[in-house]
C-alpha positions as MATLAB code, in Angstrom:
seq = 'MQKLERCIEESEQSLLVLQGRLADGQLYEQSNSEELAQLLREEGAIKLELAVLESQWIAEQEKLESMEAGEP';
ca = [
      42.356   -9.853  212.741;
      46.071  -10.189  213.445;
      46.839   -9.926  209.738;
      44.903   -6.662  209.559;
      46.746   -5.349  212.608;
      50.105   -6.223  211.029;
      49.119   -4.519  207.778;
      48.037   -1.413  209.685;
      51.331   -1.330  211.598;
      53.339   -1.740  208.395;
      51.387    1.015  206.664;
      51.821    3.324  209.646;
      55.578    2.686  209.600;
      55.738    3.364  205.861;
      53.820    6.584  206.382;
      56.200    7.707  209.131;
      59.233    7.046  206.927;
      57.632    8.878  204.025;
      56.640   11.829  206.182;
      60.210   11.983  207.453;
      61.378   12.328  203.860;
      58.736   14.982  203.232;
      60.061   16.957  206.205;
      63.343   17.547  204.353;
      63.365   21.212  203.357;
      65.565   20.572  200.324;
      62.801   18.490  198.823;
      60.776   21.659  198.308;
      63.339   23.296  196.038;
      62.227   23.655  192.452;
      64.763   21.111  191.188;
      63.078   18.389  193.274;
      59.494   19.019  192.174;
      59.051   15.625  190.481;
      60.354   13.747  193.520;
      58.101   15.812  195.780;
      55.078   15.078  193.599;
      55.862   11.351  193.687;
      56.270   11.326  197.471;
      52.989   13.195  197.909;
      51.226   10.648  195.683;
      52.713    7.838  197.764;
      51.606    9.550  200.962;
      48.054    9.833  199.641;
      48.024    6.166  198.624;
      49.282    5.026  202.029;
      46.721    7.178  203.844;
      43.945    5.716  201.698;
      45.217    2.190  202.343;
      45.305    2.898  206.080;
      41.732    4.190  206.030;
      40.542    1.019  204.277;
      42.471   -1.246  206.641;
      41.189    0.581  209.708;
      37.599    0.316  208.431;
      38.074   -3.418  207.908;
      39.552   -3.754  211.392;
      36.590   -1.927  212.934;
      34.129   -4.157  211.065;
      35.970   -7.295  212.225;
      36.120   -5.993  215.791;
      32.375   -5.321  215.775;
      31.676   -8.851  214.473;
      33.893  -10.310  217.181;
      32.201   -8.311  219.900;
      28.801   -9.317  218.547;
      29.756  -13.008  218.638;
      31.117  -12.666  222.166;
      27.862  -11.064  223.267;
      25.964  -14.012  221.758;
      24.193  -11.946  219.165;
      23.346  -13.587  215.810;
];
């Protein structure tokens, strides 16, 4: 559970850094189109990774709550 939480935090930090780079107006000039495309691909990959990690965390949390409630 803690490992998942650390991975989520790391992914969120990576996403924030990447989104900060994407906020740079100069990135949207035609000469930077390849860099922009690469950053957008990275952003999509990180968002997908976060979605998977969060789903895993929810599943683990539900199992934990079930065990605490004494359910099989």
